[in-house]
BAFI-3210 file (N, C-alpha, C; in Angstrom, 3 decimals, decimal comma, padded with zeros to 6 digits):
// residues 259
n [1|2|3|4|5|6|7|8|9|10|11|12|13|14|15|16|17|18|19|20|21|22|23|24|25|26|27|28|29|30|31|32|33|34|35|36|37|38|39|40|41|42|43|44|45|46|47|48|49|50|51|52|53|54|55|56|57|58|59|60|61|62|63|64|65|66|67|68|69|70|71|72|73|74|75|76|77|78|79|80|81|82|83|84|85|86|87|88|89|90|91|92|93|94|95|96|97|98|99|100|101|102|103|104|105|106|107|108|109|110|111|112|113|114|115|116|117|118|119|120|121|122|123|124|125|126|127|128|129|130|131|132|133|134|135|136|137|138|139|140|141|142|143|144|145|146|147|148|149|150|151|152|153|154|155|156|157|158|159|160|161|162|163|164|165|166|167|168|169|170|171|172|173|174|175|176|177|178|179|180|181|182|183|184|185|186|187|188|189|190|191|192|193|194|195|196|197|198|199|200|201|202|203|204|205|206|207|208|209|210|211|212|213|214|215|216|217|218|219|220|221|222|223|224|225|226|227|228|229|230|231|232|233|234|235|236|237|238|239|240|241|242|243|244|245|246|247|248|249|250|251|252|253|254|255|256|257|258|259]
n.u [008,696|009,232|011,974|013,006|012,012|013,387|016,028|015,659|015,068|017,544|019,243|018,042|018,396|021,090|021,664|020,215|021,830|024,214|023,356|022,706|025,167|026,487|025,124|025,533|028,298|029,107|029,066|030,495|033,425|034,733|036,044|037,741|036,811|037,686|040,374|042,850|043,943|045,721|047,622|048,392|049,449|051,788|053,214|053,206|053,647|052,002|053,318|052,529|049,763|048,348|049,023|047,102|047,421|045,956|046,325|045,294|046,084|046,111|048,184|051,316|054,795|053,636|052,418|051,927|048,827|047,842|046,343|046,300|045,465|045,058|044,671|042,838|040,132|037,801|035,854|033,772|033,760|035,543|037,957|037,086|037,471|035,788|036,589|036,404|039,293|039,691|039,078|037,765|037,589|038,002|037,439|040,249|042,071|044,907|046,088|048,345|049,494|051,123|052,693|054,089|055,697|056,562|058,312|057,945|058,163|059,971|061,247|062,460|060,607|058,343|056,809|053,934|052,219|048,991|045,841|042,422|038,933|035,497|034,332|036,416|036,996|037,545|039,748|042,983|046,202|049,082|051,738|054,006|056,015|058,690|060,320|060,916|061,767|061,083|058,919|057,223|055,130|055,933|056,695|058,454|061,100|060,749|062,399|063,275|062,442|062,760|062,218|059,787|058,885|056,098|054,557|051,931|050,623|047,822|044,915|041,923|039,222|036,512|033,262|032,369|031,355|033,528|035,187|038,399|041,237|044,397|047,193|049,417|050,593|051,596|053,783|052,535|050,889|048,857|046,577|046,979|045,414|046,168|046,312|046,023|048,278|046,579|046,405|045,133|043,586|040,755|037,212|036,319|038,449|041,023|040,227|040,322|042,766|041,967|040,033|037,225|036,453|034,824|034,354|033,810|032,730|033,318|033,802|037,198|040,112|042,569|045,313|044,965|045,997|048,582|051,447|052,645|055,373|056,504|053,807|052,095|049,020|047,448|044,362|042,726|040,260|038,239|036,244|037,720|037,875|037,794|036,655|034,083|033,035|033,257|031,215|028,852|028,892|028,484|025,774|024,466|025,036|023,605|020,961|020,574|021,058|018,783|016,784|017,357|016,643|014,011|013,068|013,849|012,194|009,558|009,819|010,052|007,455|005,944|006,789|005,989|003,272|002,978|003,718]
n.v [-003,547|000,034|001,624|004,147|003,873|001,686|002,706|004,616|003,105|001,667|003,733|004,605|002,302|002,111|004,355|003,727|001,543|002,841|004,307|002,225|001,076|003,122|003,239|000,641|000,755|002,616|001,774|001,128|-000,908|-003,465|-005,805|-007,379|-009,352|-009,885|-010,346|-012,644|-013,873|-015,706|-015,603|-012,936|-012,765|-014,230|-012,466|-009,826|-008,441|-006,580|-004,434|-002,577|-000,744|001,739|005,201|007,925|011,209|014,105|017,381|020,548|022,819|024,417|024,797|024,272|023,777|021,034|021,799|023,197|022,902|019,640|016,318|012,900|009,617|006,226|003,517|001,354|-000,817|-000,593|-001,055|000,811|000,888|002,035|004,748|008,086|011,054|014,022|014,072|015,060|016,506|017,452|019,949|019,172|017,765|019,823|020,482|020,827|020,401|018,533|014,999|013,102|009,964|007,166|004,004|000,671|-002,113|-005,379|-006,860|-010,216|-012,189|-014,394|-013,320|-010,318|-007,623|-005,008|-002,449|-000,554|002,179|002,856|004,479|004,116|004,686|003,793|005,288|006,805|009,468|011,415|012,454|014,125|012,971|014,140|013,697|010,946|008,513|006,311|004,891|007,496|008,842|010,602|009,390|010,363|009,723|007,315|003,634|001,471|-000,505|-003,796|-005,671|-008,927|-010,001|-007,358|-004,446|-001,742|001,661|003,400|006,261|008,429|011,466|013,193|015,117|016,382|016,794|017,058|017,393|014,650|011,556|009,011|005,849|005,239|003,624|002,094|000,699|-001,654|-002,392|-005,110|-006,281|-008,551|-009,817|-008,047|-005,696|-005,185|-004,453|-002,767|-004,691|-006,479|-009,238|-011,987|-015,146|-018,331|-017,432|-015,623|-016,201|-014,436|-012,883|-010,810|-008,104|-004,976|-002,276|001,064|004,185|006,390|009,228|012,556|014,864|018,534|021,495|023,534|022,085|021,812|022,601|020,120|021,195|023,661|026,719|026,080|026,834|025,832|025,665|025,824|026,632|027,936|028,436|025,641|024,294|021,431|020,121|021,818|022,156|021,738|023,454|021,920|019,609|020,436|021,006|018,519|017,280|018,528|018,001|015,115|015,024|016,217|014,383|012,226|013,138|013,326|010,544|009,441|010,914|010,019|007,337|007,560|008,637|006,478|004,434|005,422|005,484|002,647|001,766|003,189|001,948|-000,606|-000,356|000,331|-001,891]
n.w [-006,085|-006,561|-008,301|-007,225|-004,802|-003,743|-003,755|-001,742|000,397|000,748|001,489|003,965|005,465|005,679|007,219|009,625|010,287|010,856|013,234|015,011|015,321|016,571|018,994|020,147|020,342|022,169|024,714|027,961|028,565|030,455|030,081|027,383|025,026|022,399|022,311|022,158|025,009|025,967|023,910|024,162|026,777|026,301|024,951|026,073|029,279|031,571|033,784|035,793|036,936|034,727|035,213|035,196|034,748|035,368|033,984|034,630|033,254|029,952|028,268|026,770|027,829|030,007|033,260|036,430|038,296|038,998|038,970|039,999|038,804|039,376|037,200|038,056|038,564|041,120|044,191|043,727|041,034|038,057|038,440|038,021|036,169|036,421|039,928|043,396|045,012|042,406|039,850|037,683|034,333|031,639|028,192|026,255|028,233|029,468|029,527|031,012|030,550|031,957|032,000|032,626|030,960|030,197|027,422|026,509|024,571|022,104|019,911|018,159|017,340|015,937|017,722|018,972|020,304|021,762|022,474|023,484|023,056|022,797|020,566|019,784|019,076|020,924|022,022|021,339|020,185|021,513|022,391|022,358|023,979|024,611|027,173|028,117|025,913|023,005|020,543|018,537|015,651|015,172|015,151|017,535|018,642|019,913|022,117|023,163|026,476|027,626|029,558|029,366|029,598|029,029|027,673|027,161|025,937|025,924|024,602|025,646|023,588|023,024|024,675|026,438|027,982|028,518|028,447|028,984|027,601|027,421|025,622|023,960|020,755|018,992|016,509|014,044|015,890|017,168|018,731|022,196|024,973|028,047|030,980|034,009|034,776|034,859|036,123|036,498|033,269|033,466|032,505|029,458|029,824|031,593|033,965|032,424|032,696|033,379|033,063|033,638|031,787|032,053|030,207|030,034|028,363|025,447|022,041|021,014|019,135|018,500|018,493|019,496|020,459|020,254|018,705|015,566|013,892|010,523|010,127|011,751|013,693|013,438|012,162|012,710|013,079|012,047|009,032|005,813|002,740|000,450|001,579|002,278|-000,148|-001,390|000,227|-000,540|-003,263|-003,149|-002,149|-004,322|-006,257|-005,188|-005,349|-008,124|-008,800|-007,629|-009,179|-011,816|-011,417|-010,952|-013,337|-014,941|-014,104|-014,801|-017,548|-018,155|-017,284|-019,158|-021,654|-021,041|-021,222|-023,956|-025,055]
ca.u [009,002|009,855|013,364|013,266|011,767|014,555|017,110|015,436|015,151|018,979|019,767|017,615|018,995|022,553|021,549|019,932|023,053|025,200|022,788|022,813|026,676|027,017|024,524|026,131|029,678|029,442|028,988|031,736|033,872|035,682|036,839|037,949|036,858|038,100|041,729|043,327|044,679|046,971|048,745|048,727|050,372|053,007|053,920|053,236|053,201|051,992|054,001|051,828|048,553|048,581|048,666|046,451|047,614|045,118|046,705|044,335|046,591|045,762|049,307|052,553|054,805|052,728|052,787|050,781|048,027|047,629|045,700|046,747|044,500|045,495|043,485|042,398|038,710|037,693|034,527|032,919|033,956|036,693|038,004|036,530|037,628|036,398|036,335|036,876|039,266|039,804|037,934|036,973|038,238|037,676|038,040|041,477|043,046|045,918|046,210|049,451|049,321|052,313|052,646|055,292|055,290|057,825|058,125|058,467|058,274|061,431|061,842|062,579|059,482|058,117|055,609|053,379|051,244|047,672|044,714|041,133|037,581|034,592|034,124|037,755|037,249|037,409|041,010|043,961|047,397|050,140|053,058|054,160|057,216|059,217|061,540|060,983|062,214|059,897|058,942|056,321|054,111|056,801|056,895|059,603|061,732|060,598|063,491|062,822|062,900|063,036|061,187|059,501|058,061|055,342|054,048|051,013|049,960|046,585|044,194|040,466|038,839|034,927|032,568|031,743|031,756|034,270|035,908|039,689|042,116|045,669|047,797|050,539|050,324|052,696|053,834|052,059|050,090|047,712|046,448|046,935|045,134|046,859|045,598|046,853|048,514|045,764|046,425|044,506|042,821|039,231|036,351|036,274|039,776|041,109|039,578|041,228|043,083|041,425|039,200|036,216|036,565|033,715|034,773|032,790|033,141|033,085|034,803|038,383|041,081|043,678|046,454|044,452|046,953|049,897|052,056|053,372|056,260|056,247|052,514|051,297|047,935|046,689|042,933|042,499|038,773|037,547|036,263|038,559|037,057|037,605|035,806|032,739|032,565|032,931|029,872|027,796|028,960|027,815|024,453|023,914|024,962|022,646|019,603|020,640|020,800|017,238|015,961|017,448|015,943|012,651|012,854|013,841|010,871|008,422|010,110|009,742|006,115|005,495|007,214|005,094|001,835|003,001|003,847]
ca.v [-002,159|000,818|001,778|005,218|003,300|000,865|003,632|005,228|002,016|001,514|004,955|004,502|001,070|002,499|005,327|002,929|000,729|003,694|004,589|001,137|000,834|004,054|002,997|-000,514|000,953|003,567|001,177|000,916|-002,322|-003,848|-006,881|-007,307|-010,708|-010,099|-010,503|-013,937|-013,528|-016,527|-015,090|-011,650|-012,943|-014,687|-011,293|-008,565|-008,541|-005,181|-004,572|-001,744|000,010|003,077|006,406|009,050|012,465|015,306|018,756|021,524|023,820|024,201|025,292|023,317|022,493|020,767|022,331|023,613|022,019|018,238|015,207|011,607|008,498|004,882|003,039|000,076|-000,786|-000,702|-001,492|001,819|000,933|002,702|006,161|009,037|012,509|014,648|013,868|016,120|018,013|017,870|020,736|018,466|017,799|020,722|020,335|021,581|020,090|017,324|013,866|012,298|008,506|006,314|002,640|-000,115|-003,438|-006,227|-007,686|-011,513|-013,148|-014,707|-012,562|-008,779|-007,138|-003,600|-002,082|000,732|002,555|003,316|004,658|003,744|004,677|003,110|005,932|007,170|010,743|012,307|013,026|014,211|012,676|015,287|013,150|009,521|008,406|005,038|005,080|008,947|009,293|010,922|008,697|010,924|008,870|006,078|002,473|001,267|-002,013|-004,606|-006,665|-010,056|-009,735|-006,067|-003,667|-000,439|002,583|003,919|007,463|009,008|012,634|013,342|016,382|016,271|017,827|017,260|016,959|013,409|010,645|007,929|004,806|005,425|002,502|002,208|-000,603|-001,940|-003,101|-005,978|-006,794|-009,913|-010,291|-007,374|-004,764|-005,729|-003,471|-002,877|-005,385|-007,179|-010,589|-012,687|-016,462|-018,590|-016,360|-015,726|-016,229|-013,189|-012,102|-009,965|-006,710|-004,001|-001,066|002,347|005,077|007,215|010,796|013,245|016,263|019,536|022,625|023,362|021,283|022,459|021,952|019,357|021,964|024,949|027,398|025,625|027,480|024,980|026,356|027,176|026,776|028,891|027,831|024,705|023,814|020,090|019,812|022,846|021,690|022,297|023,859|020,818|018,633|020,876|020,875|017,051|016,847|019,046|017,172|013,852|015,248|016,501|013,093|011,448|013,368|012,955|009,212|009,290|011,443|009,176|005,987|007,770|008,626|005,087|003,735|005,872|004,949|001,279|001,717|003,584|000,966|-001,801|000,035|000,362|-003,326]
ca.w [-005,384|-007,538|-008,267|-006,307|-003,281|-003,444|-003,352|-000,379|001,470|001,045|002,243|005,378|006,137|006,002|008,239|010,835|010,759|011,650|014,364|015,909|015,599|017,625|020,208|020,906|020,515|023,142|026,093|028,591|028,508|031,483|029,528|026,000|024,751|021,043|022,464|022,655|026,082|026,024|023,050|024,622|027,839|025,664|024,369|026,935|030,685|032,065|035,260|036,670|036,269|034,088|036,098|034,456|035,509|034,672|034,145|034,362|032,273|028,618|027,567|026,792|028,436|031,095|034,436|037,259|039,042|038,403|039,933|039,350|039,128|038,983|036,382|038,525|038,957|042,680|044,622|043,179|039,603|037,660|038,752|037,036|036,001|037,657|041,279|044,292|044,750|040,890|039,484|036,416|033,049|030,655|026,835|025,992|029,339|028,932|030,454|030,776|030,897|032,054|032,530|032,211|030,597|029,826|026,230|026,914|023,376|021,880|018,780|018,028|016,438|016,142|018,638|018,927|021,537|021,488|023,454|022,852|023,568|021,988|019,395|019,345|018,602|022,063|022,370|020,357|020,786|021,590|022,460|022,578|024,484|025,092|028,126|028,230|024,677|022,103|019,337|017,601|015,239|014,749|016,071|018,256|018,621|021,079|022,311|024,134|027,943|028,020|030,215|028,726|030,167|027,952|028,075|026,127|026,324|025,092|024,912|025,615|022,496|023,038|025,937|026,356|029,040|027,813|029,128|028,384|027,826|026,784|025,168|023,073|019,492|018,619|015,102|013,767|016,962|017,298|019,713|023,596|025,996|029,383|031,796|034,886|034,416|035,790|035,742|035,185|032,567|033,712|031,241|028,928|029,983|032,737|033,995|031,886|033,366|032,633|033,810|032,894|031,644|031,893|029,902|029,707|027,607|023,875|021,190|020,845|018,163|019,177|018,656|019,755|021,398|020,087|017,376|014,847|012,901|010,013|009,639|012,764|014,393|012,577|012,530|012,347|013,082|011,085|007,706|004,857|001,683|-000,528|002,207|002,159|-001,639|-001,477|000,821|-001,466|-004,440|-002,909|-002,008|-005,703|-007,058|-004,563|-005,866|-009,334|-008,965|-007,413|-010,320|-012,845|-011,327|-011,033|-014,835|-015,605|-013,745|-015,595|-018,899|-018,038|-017,369|-020,547|-022,482|-020,829|-021,805|-025,447|-025,575]
c.u [009,616|011,228|013,718|013,110|012,844|015,634|016,936|015,512|016,635|019,563|019,250|018,165|020,448|022,538|021,197|021,061|024,065|024,594|022,965|024,285|027,066|026,303|025,140|027,690|030,121|029,301|030,380|032,166|034,851|036,485|036,812|038,044|037,355|039,640|041,895|044,401|045,917|048,034|049,200|049,756|051,690|053,875|054,242|052,860|053,173|052,455|053,339|050,742|048,915|048,227|048,261|046,542|046,931|045,763|045,693|044,780|046,158|047,042|050,441|053,815|053,957|053,300|051,652|050,057|047,704|046,958|045,940|045,697|045,190|044,331|043,087|041,025|038,687|036,116|033,413|033,195|035,289|036,730|037,538|037,095|036,480|035,963|037,041|038,238|039,470|038,724|037,209|037,749|037,417|038,204|039,176|042,621|043,848|045,828|047,493|049,462|050,541|052,208|053,872|054,857|056,659|057,422|058,727|058,516|059,672|061,977|061,659|061,467|059,323|056,804|055,103|052,477|050,018|046,786|043,472|039,982|036,691|034,487|035,484|038,004|037,190|038,647|042,080|045,280|048,474|051,492|053,075|055,623|057,433|060,334|061,958|061,603|061,189|060,017|057,912|055,242|054,557|056,454|058,106|059,982|061,365|061,506|063,016|063,433|063,253|061,914|061,077|058,713|057,408|054,562|053,171|050,612|048,906|045,866|042,829|040,017|037,434|034,365|031,815|032,267|032,383|034,998|037,319|040,714|043,375|046,290|048,955|050,106|051,628|052,658|053,436|051,282|048,758|047,835|046,241|046,597|045,881|045,817|046,439|047,179|047,857|045,694|045,925|043,677|041,307|038,467|036,138|037,450|039,809|040,300|040,566|041,452|042,372|040,742|038,166|036,733|035,342|034,020|033,627|033,570|032,974|034,142|036,016|039,277|042,156|044,906|046,038|045,413|048,287|050,400|052,991|054,172|056,369|054,727|051,678|050,295|047,286|045,271|042,752|041,014|037,996|037,433|036,860|037,574|036,793|036,610|034,412|032,195|032,346|031,429|028,797|027,692|028,218|026,267|023,796|023,925|023,909|021,192|019,534|020,445|019,262|016,239|016,136|016,688|014,501|012,249|012,859|012,650|009,813|008,587|009,768|008,317|005,528|005,751|006,292|003,738|001,869|003,030|002,585]
c.v [-001,258|001,197|002,924|004,674|002,446|001,644|004,322|004,296|001,734|002,548|004,882|003,354|001,425|003,492|004,629|002,076|001,591|004,076|003,399|000,796|001,826|003,635|001,732|-000,150|001,917|003,016|001,016|-000,627|-002,500|-004,924|-006,826|-008,819|-011,063|-010,555|-012,039|-013,793|-014,497|-016,128|-013,762|-011,869|-013,563|-013,750|-010,315|-008,857|-007,060|-005,311|-003,668|-001,121|001,306|004,081|007,443|010,423|013,703|016,591|019,689|022,681|023,387|024,779|024,266|024,391|022,274|021,186|022,720|022,633|020,763|017,344|013,940|010,602|007,280|004,093|001,530|000,066|-001,241|-001,231|-000,420|001,929|001,615|004,149|007,114|010,461|013,242|014,018|014,886|015,757|018,467|018,797|020,215|018,711|018,716|020,310|021,255|021,118|018,788|016,289|013,234|010,819|007,710|005,005|001,978|-001,443|-004,103|-007,115|-009,156|-012,595|-013,310|-013,932|-011,136|-008,433|-005,607|-003,606|-000,891|000,998|002,994|003,638|004,389|004,171|004,132|003,872|006,505|008,516|011,794|013,035|013,115|013,800|013,692|014,774|011,503|009,260|007,003|005,379|006,592|009,437|009,530|010,051|009,209|009,828|007,402|004,873|002,318|-000,078|-002,546|-005,654|-007,617|-009,723|-008,503|-005,339|-002,232|000,472|003,382|005,185|008,118|010,361|013,133|014,605|016,149|017,218|017,981|016,837|015,807|012,569|009,400|007,036|004,725|004,190|002,802|000,920|-000,618|-002,738|-003,852|-006,527|-008,228|-010,562|-009,529|-006,442|-005,583|-004,754|-003,754|-003,520|-006,228|-008,684|-011,462|-014,276|-017,336|-017,516|-016,558|-015,627|-014,752|-012,397|-011,419|-008,730|-005,893|-002,976|000,082|003,139|005,723|008,640|011,401|014,688|017,194|020,833|022,495|022,598|022,232|021,726|021,276|020,212|023,349|025,616|027,078|026,031|026,313|025,573|025,416|027,437|027,672|027,877|026,966|024,476|022,412|019,613|020,591|022,288|022,492|022,525|022,710|019,689|019,067|020,796|019,347|016,563|017,246|018,294|015,692|014,005|015,465|015,222|012,180|011,723|013,137|011,573|008,912|009,720|010,535|007,744|006,266|007,863|007,321|004,138|004,072|005,467|003,481|001,055|002,068|002,460|-000,428|-001,618|-000,146|-001,090|-004,030]
c.w [-006,518|-007,124|-007,187|-004,912|-002,828|-003,010|-002,060|000,813|001,782|001,941|003,743|005,966|006,551|007,154|009,622|011,259|011,408|013,113|015,566|016,203|016,682|019,054|020,880|021,069|021,715|024,599|026,614|028,508|029,540|030,873|028,025|025,390|023,143|021,219|022,864|023,754|026,382|025,163|023,555|025,727|027,330|025,085|025,326|028,362|031,161|033,442|036,269|036,074|035,699|035,162|035,112|035,273|034,800|034,915|033,744|033,501|030,747|027,727|027,710|027,063|029,623|032,370|035,268|038,002|038,296|039,537|039,198|039,846|038,627|038,331|036,765|039,044|040,382|042,945|044,061|041,544|039,345|038,201|037,620|037,187|035,635|038,945|042,235|044,761|043,251|040,511|038,179|035,152|032,083|029,288|026,733|027,149|028,667|030,072|030,097|031,362|030,869|032,626|032,130|031,784|030,139|028,505|026,597|025,759|023,086|020,692|018,666|017,003|016,697|016,891|018,423|020,214|021,134|022,690|022,702|023,696|022,480|020,562|018,860|018,845|019,639|022,497|021,278|020,927|020,546|021,561|022,848|022,847|025,001|025,983|028,189|026,969|023,550|020,906|018,133|017,052|014,762|015,710|016,709|018,307|019,850|021,105|023,349|025,537|028,248|028,527|029,524|029,647|029,080|028,433|026,951|026,772|025,380|025,452|024,804|024,643|022,385|024,294|025,816|027,654|028,235|028,809|028,322|028,718|027,049|026,369|024,366|021,865|019,362|017,259|014,997|014,862|017,059|018,439|021,145|024,502|027,234|030,414|032,725|034,493|035,309|035,292|036,903|034,492|032,958|032,473|030,694|029,097|031,187|032,783|033,415|032,809|032,673|033,561|033,021|032,758|031,410|031,540|029,820|029,052|026,015|023,261|021,013|019,794|019,001|019,456|018,947|020,840|021,142|018,708|016,856|013,811|011,709|009,640|010,523|013,447|013,393|013,111|011,870|012,148|012,114|009,727|006,770|003,552|000,762|000,157|002,104|000,699|-001,873|-001,054|-000,062|-002,779|-004,334|-002,736|-003,477|-006,423|-006,544|-005,222|-007,211|-009,644|-008,702|-008,547|-011,423|-012,625|-011,455|-012,629|-015,466|-015,342|-014,585|-017,047|-019,055|-018,027|-018,542|-021,583|-022,288|-021,420|-023,357|-025,930|-025,583]
res [m|r|h|p|s|i|a|l|a|v|a|i|g|l|m|m|t|g|v|l|a|f|a|t|g|a|r|a|h|e|q|e|t|s|v|d|w|e|v|a|y|a|n|i|r|v|l|a|a|p|v|y|t|h|y|t|t|q|t|l|p|l|g|g|t|r|f|a|y|t|g|v|i|g|s|n|g|y|p|t|i|p|t|l|p|d|p|g|l|a|t|g|d|y|i|n|i|t|w|s|f|r|y|v|a|g|n|t|v|r|g|d|l|f|w|i|t|r|l|g|l|d|f|g|t|v|g|r|y|i|n|y|q|w|i|g|a|s|s|f|e|l|v|p|n|t|q|y|t|a|t|l|i|i|r|s|i|q|p|t|v|r|h|l|h|v|g|v|s|v|q|n|v|g|n|i|p|a|a|p|t|t|l|p|i|p|p|g|g|p|i|l|y|g|l|f|t|d|a|h|g|p|v|v|e|p|l|q|g|v|n|v|a|p|f|g|n|l|e|l|i|a|p|w|p|w|a|v|a|s|v|f|g|q|i|i|l|g|f|a|f|i|g|i|m|y|w|y|a|r|w|e|r|k|r|g|v|k|a]
***
């Protein structure tokens, strides 16, 4: 196979890998088989299902009309935003997620809060709280046999249908999604707590409408000039590489003829 053909084949292969990863990653998940649930239950016991409160306002502080959902799967599957009388989740709306858990391991470690969808780019995190105290982007201390109330405030930033879960990261253990303490542990693990979100509207900035002193209105999604220049630079380098390989292949053929 000629060198330019090899380069093109590699590029196409990488593109197809990305497409397949997106196709398999977008599926909803009720169980998380990658978690060792025996270890998880030896560290975290979730005491109540997360309550997802949808605020139809797009301003802070949160207020106004709101609708609460409990993240427990039922006979009709997981609850979904929107449902009547909820007018529906618009991009720019906020969701307040609150749940409680107990840390039951024997040593003091650091913990962290997380939310997850399969692609992970559907929401922006606005606030993280432990026992109603703001922790920002920091971790927090997990003390043995202590109960915690966890709160996440996130903002919908693009129109997608996603399966939304929350959980706790435990130092030296890993990510533990919120799930009921089901003993004995069923095959594949317990059914996770969560819900579906069906957002509509244009893509919005995570901090759109929020003035951040002293910077003003920040744009986190809009491409920055250096990022645009980097993309064009990579394209130019890619074409240059293909050209060099093409020239090298022709040079090899000419050298073979002379020999």
